[in-house]
N, C-alpha and C positions, 0 to 999 in steps of 0.2 A: 501308183496313184491313178485314180479314175480319169480318163481322158474326156475331152469335151463331148464327143458323140455319145459316150456312155452316160454322161451327166444329162444330156438332152433326153435320153430315153427314160431316165428316172423321173424327170419333171415334166415330160410331155403330157398333153391332154389334161385330164382331171387329176393326174398325179401331183402336179405342182400345187394346185389349190388344196388338195387333201394334205400334203406335207406341210403347207403353211398353216393350215388349221391345227394340225397336230402340234406344231411348234407353239402356237398360241395356247393350246391346252397345257403343254408342259410349262410354259411361262406363268400361266395363271393359277395352276393347280396348287403350288405351295401356299399361296395366300388363301385360297379357298379352304384348305385343310387346316392351316396353322393359325390364322388370324382369329382372335376372340371376337365375340359379338361387338359390333362397332356402333357408337353413337355419332350423329343422331339419325341421319337419313336412312341408313341401312335398316335399323330396327323399326323405324316408322313404316317403311315399305313391307318388311317381313311381318311385322305385327298386323298390318292391314291384311296381308294374305292369310295369316292364321285366323283372324276374326272372320274373314270372308268364308273360309272353309267351315268354321264353327257355326256360322249363321246361315250358310247356304245362299247368301245374297251376293251375286256376282257383279252387281252394279254399284251399289252404295258402299264404297270402301271406307272403313273407319279405323281410327286409332283410339281404342276405348270408345268414348262417346263422341269424339271429335271426328267430323267428316273430313276426308282427304280430297282436296280439290286441286292439288298441285299438278297432277297429270292423269290421263285416262288409265284404266286398270289392266292394260295389256301385259305388263310385267307381272302383275299379281296373278293373272290367269296362268302364265307360264310357270310361276313359282308354285302355284297350287297343284299343277300337274306333277311337278317334280316332288313336292312334299308328299302327296298322296301315293306316289309310286315308291317312296322310300320310308314309309312308316307312319305318316300322318302328322298333324300338328302337335299332338300331345308330347312328342319327344323334344320339341323345341330345339331341334338340331339345326343350327344356322347353315350348315354346309349344304343341306338340301335346298334351301332358299337361294343359295348362290349358284346353283347349277345353270339356270338360264343366263346368268352373266357370263359364265365360262363359254356357253354355247354362242352367245353374242360375239365374244372376242374371236372365237374360231370362225364364225361366219364372216366377220370383218376381214380377217386375214385371207380367207379363201376367196372372198369377192375381189379383193385387191389383186390377188394372183390371177384370178380368172380374167379380169378385164385387161390388166397389163399384159398378160400372156397373149390375148387375142390381138392386141394393138402393137406390141413391141417384140413379141417372141417369147418362147417358153422360159428362157433364162431370165429375162427381165420380169416376167410374170412371177416366177417363184421368188425372185429377189424382192419384189414389191410386197408379196405376202409375208416374207420373212421379216422385212423391215417393220411392217405394221405389227406383226405378232409380238415383236420383242421390245417395243417401246414400254418404258416403265409405267406410263399412265394407263395404257390399255391393259397391261399385265396386272396392275393394281386393281382396276375396275373389274377385271374378270373374276376376282375373288371377293367381291363385295355385292351383297344382295340389294342392289339398287337398279334403276332403270338404264343407267348410262351405257354400259357395255352392250346390252341387248339393243338399245336404240342405235348405237354406233354400228353394230352389225347390219341392221336393217337399212339404215341410211346408206351405208357403204355399198350394200347390194343394189339398192335403187340407183345410186350414182354410177356404179359399175355398168349396169345395163344402159342407163341414159348416155353415158360416155360413148359406148359402142354404137348406140343409135345415132348420136350426133355425128360421129366420124363417118359412118356409112352414108348418112344423108348428105354430108359435105362432099363426099366423093361420088354422089349420085348413084350409090349402090342400093340394092333392094334391102329392106329391113324386114325380117321375118316377124311373125306374130309372137314368137317365143320371147324375144328380147323385150318387146313392149309389155307382154304379160308379166314378166319378171319385174320390170320397172314399176308398173302400176300396183301390182300386188305388194311389193316391198314397201312402196311409199305409203300405201293404205295401212299396212301393218305397223309401220313406223308412227303413223298418226295415233294408232291405238296405244302405243307405248309412250310416246313423247309429245303428243299434242301438236302444236304448231311448229316445232323445231324442224321437222322434215320439210313442210311446205316453205318455211323460211329459207332453208339452204337451197332447195331445188329451185324455188322461184328466183332467188338472187342469182343463181348460176345461169338460169335461162335468160334473165334480163341482161346480164353481163355479156353473154355470148351474142345476143341480138344486137347490142350496141357495138361490140367489137367487130362483128361480121357485117354490120349494116344491112342485115336482112332478117326477115322474120318468117318467110314463107315455109321454112323447114319445120317450124313449130306445128303447123297444121297436119303434119304427118306422124305425130306422136300417138295417134289412136285415141283422141279425145272422145270420139263418139261412143266408144265402148269402155274406155279407160275410166272416165268419170263415173259412169253407172256402176262399174266394178268397184271403184272406191266407195261409192255410196252403199253398195251391197255389203261391203266388208265393215265399214264404219257405222253405217246407218242404224242397224239394230241396236247397237250399244247407245248411240246418240239419242235415239228415241226413248229407250228404256231409262237412261239416266235423266233425261229431261222430265219424264213423267214421275220417276221415282223420287227425285229431289225437288219437284215443282220448280224446275229451272234454276235451283240453287247451285248446281254444279257449275254452270256457265258463269254465273256471277262470281262464284268463288274462284274459278280458274282465272278469270280476268283480273281479279284482285290479287292473285298470287303471281301474275305475270310480272317479271322484274321491270320491264319498261313502264307498264302502267303504274306499278308501285313507286317507281322513281319520279314519274311525272306528278304523282300525288304527294310526294314528299315523304313516303313511307320507307324508301330504300335509297341508299347513297349511290351516286353514279360511280362507276368503276374508275380505277386509275389507268389511263391510257398507257399501253406498253406493258401492262402486268403480265399478259400471256407471253409476250415475246421474251421478257426477262426470265420467265419460268421455263422457257423452252428447253434449256440445257438439262433440266431435271426431268421434265415431262417426256422428252424424246430420247433420253439416255437409254441405251448406249449408242443409238444410231444418229445422235445429234451431229456427228462428224460429217455426215453426208448432206446436211441441210444447206450449206452454202452452194454446193453443186446443184441441188434441186432448185434453188432460187435463181441461179445463173441460167439453168436450162429453161425455167419458166419465162425468162426475159429474152434470151438469145434465140430460142426456138419457138417463140410464141405464135408464129404463123403456121406451125404444124398442128393440125386439128386435135390430136390427142393431148398435146402439151397445152394448147389453148384451153381445152375443156378443163384440165386439171387446175390450171391457173385460175380460171373463172370459178371453179369450185372452192379453191382455197382462199384467194386474196380478198375478195369483197366481204365474205362472211367473217373472216378473221378480223378485218378492219372494223366491221360493224360491231363485233363482240368486244374489241378493244375499247371503243368509245362508248359502248352501251353500259347500262347499269350492271353492277355485280361483277365479280372476277373469280368465279369458281372454276377450277382447273378443268373439270370435266366438260365444260361448255364447248371447248374447241376439239374435243375428241372426235366428233364426226368428220372433222376436216383432215385427220391424220392420213386417211386413205389417199388424198390428193398429194400430200407430201411424199408418201411412199411411192406413189405412181411417178412423180417427177424425179425422185431420187433414183429409182431403178432405170428410168430412161436416161438420166445423166450418166450413169455408170456404163452405159453401152458405147459411149464415145469418149475420146480423149478430152481432158479438161485442161484449162489454163492453170497457172501456178497459184493464183489467188484462192480458188476453191480448196486446193490441197492445204494451204497454209491456214486458211480460216477454219477448215474442218479439224485440223490438228489442234488449234486453239480451243475450239468448242468442245472437243473430246476431253481436254484437260479440265476445262471449266465444269463440264458435266460431272466428271469424276470427283472434282473438289466439292461440288454441291452435295452429291450423295454422301461423301465421306463426312463432311461437316454435319449434315443432318443426322447421320448415324452416331457420331461422337456426341452431339448435343443430347440425343435421346438417351444415350448411355449415361452421360453425366447427370441428367435430371431424374431418370426413372429406372436405370438399369441396375441389375444385381449381377451375381456371379454367372447365372445361367445366360443372361443376355450377353455378357462379355464373351462367352463361348461361341455364340452365333456371330458376334460382331467381327471377330477375327477373320473368318472367311468372307464376310460381307465386304469389309474394307479392302482385304487383299484382292478379291475378285474384281471389285469396282476399280481399284487403281490399275489392275492388270488390263481390264477392258479399255480404260482411258489411255494407259501408257502404251500398250502394244498397238491398239488401234491408231492412236495418234502418231506413233513412230512409223507405222506402215503408211499412213496417210501422208506424212511429211515426205516420205520417199516415193510418193506417187504410186503406191500399190493400193489403189482404192478398194478393189473387190476383196483382196485378202484382209484389208483393214476392217471392212464391214463384217466379213465372216468372223474374224476373231472377236470383234466387239459384240456381235450377236451372241456367240456361244458363251463368252465370259460374262456378258451382261445378264443373260437369262439365269445363269448360275448365281450371280450376285443378287438378283432380285429374289430368288428362292431363299437364299440365306437371310436376306433382309426380312422376309416374312417370319423367320425364326426369331430374329431380334425383336420384332414387334410383339410376338406372342409372349416373350419373357420380360416385357416392361411391366412388371407386376403391379406397381402403384396405379396404373391407368385402368385396370380391369376390375373396378369396384363391383359392378353388377355380377360379374362372373364369380367373384369370391363370395359374395352374399349367397348366391344360388348354391354354390358348392358347400358352404358351411351348413346351410339349411338341409341339403340332401344328406350330408354326412351325419347330421344329428337326427335324421328321420322326421324333421319338422316341415319339410317342403310339402305342399299340398299333393304332389304326385306320389309321395310315399304312402298316402292314404291313412296316416295315423291322426292327422289333424285336418279339420276343414279349412278351406281357403275362404277368402283370399288373404294373402299376406299384407299387413299394413306397413307402409314405409314412410318415414318422415324425413324432411330435409334433403332428399335426394330423389329427383323426379326424372332421371334420364330414361328415354324410351327403352333402353336395353333391359332395365329392371322389370318392366312390364312384359317384355318378350320372354325373359327367362323365368319369371315367376307366374305368368299366366295372365290372360286378358282381363281378369277381374281384380288384378292387383290394386290395392287401395293406397293412393298417394294422399297422405293426410298429415295431421299435426300430432303433438304429443298426446292430447286427450283422445284423438282417434285411435292412436296406437294402444293406449290403455284400454279403450273399449274393445279393441280386437282381442286383447288378452282375456278380458272378461267374457268374451264370446268364444273362448277356447281356440283362438287363432294365433299364429305367430306374428311377430312384429320386428321391424328393424328401425331403430331409433337413432337419429343423428344427435351428436353431442349437444348441439344448441337446443334441442327439444327435450333433453333429459329431465330437466327440472319440472317442466309441465307434465311430462309423462309420469314421473314419480308422484306428483301431487294428485293426478287423476287416478293412479293406481290405488292410492290410499283411500280416495273417496269410493272406489269400487270394492275395496277390501280384497285386492288381489296381490299376490306375491309370486311373480313369474320366475322361471328358471332361466339363467343366462346361458346362452349357447356359445357365444364367442364375440369377437370384435373384429371389424374390418376397417382398416385405415387405407386411404388412397387419395387420389387426385381426380376431381371431376374435370376432365380435360376439355369439356365444352366451355367452361368459364375459368379454369385454372385454380379453383378453390380446393383446398384440402378438406377432406371429410373423414369423420370417424363415426361409424355406425355400430351400435351394440345390438346383437341379435337375441331375442327373447322368445320363449315359448311358455305356454301355461303348463301346469302339471298334466302329465299324461292322463287321459280319461280313465277313471277307475283305479288310479294308483294311490298309494299312500303318500302323504306329503314328502316331496323330494325324491320319490321313487318312480319306478316304471311299473306298468301293469303286469 
């Protein structure tokens, strides 16, 4: 077995962050490769990127004709680079759009390892990165083409640099320009990806530290004189361009989309306080077993500068999100670095009995959560292929919870964490296989596949686009069938047939479609039928796919 000096050599310096990043890639890669195109936010972001590439407009991001004001376009730019490097938007391969998310998860794990290694030692550093990399929430977001994993990576990098700056200034040590440059650059990049999320977390952390320390003089040494101009240099060109390009509409739309503003205006419900805490056993699985020790360390060692910083990063923002509007899981993801930081520090010292017992209980709860979720998905949407993947998912999940909990109960914290990480990452990979095989959920994918198999998809070149679709308007159908996809009614679908275009008609629109066909004098060819569940609202849908006669063919035949 490798002894401790050998282990230190393997994780010393930049090796620890690199190994943590590789673990994040391994944890997120199955979801990236296996998960079908997801509704709704993934395909809204990805479709915005596709249209940005097609139009050449890098500022005014749109979903079809709808402008997207939810966040700045930093993630779209990263996706565009990945897509252009892997074949272009014509392929509509969602895996290319997910690459920046995987990169963001790797960055988050590496940043955790880097900062914790500098403050607690190389072993604690690698452990922090490994804990961050293996959480189910980060691993899941790493395989989804949204902004959240990339934003988490940038915020974690900014906070990793800021934490080291804070500790050095508290100890009256010199802070080099490099740390400040990393902080300001990462914060500015995070603004381009997630808007006000980074300033919110950074600002709340700084305010908490100033109150806790009862001094603010150290803030003046963060490099504001050149840091703010650098931020303006990074963010400013886009801000000016989007203001001019949308006549100020982006800022009005962004404010309207802000959950707090929407809740104050009665357009969004306030969240249920405690929702994130109740979800923690699932979000933080398989390393939830170390959360009690992390919280104990945050309290008992709060006078240590690194611990104080991590607590100031985690607790105020988490509380604010708990009592604020909305309860989307990914909102707390940029705070996971603080949890990993605290947990790795806690593991470096003996713990009392309570953290071991509480960690054991949480490991079991987390395993039960994942198992119940898997069984529910199987019972509602699973077929034979999903059951094949479910067996290792449930087995590995229960093994992660059982073995980790058993070792934790016997006060073997580090072996418990190591076993949970290995088994949990494998369980998450198998869970991605389960998700891929929940066939009733992937209506858009089935429609696109049927059209491709029949040669009726516009990319086949036999029929012009766009495809007309009725009764089913999920963003994924637009992404898979093309930016010009026509979301219409029965008469619009009949008009598409008359114009020599294919159509997908939902059962409820069939009568109107048939009546309009008669008025146009058309008799289309039936390609097939797709039945499934629109999981955004729970409705069951049945769409029949039609094409006109092939151009130049005799009735019922092919050219």
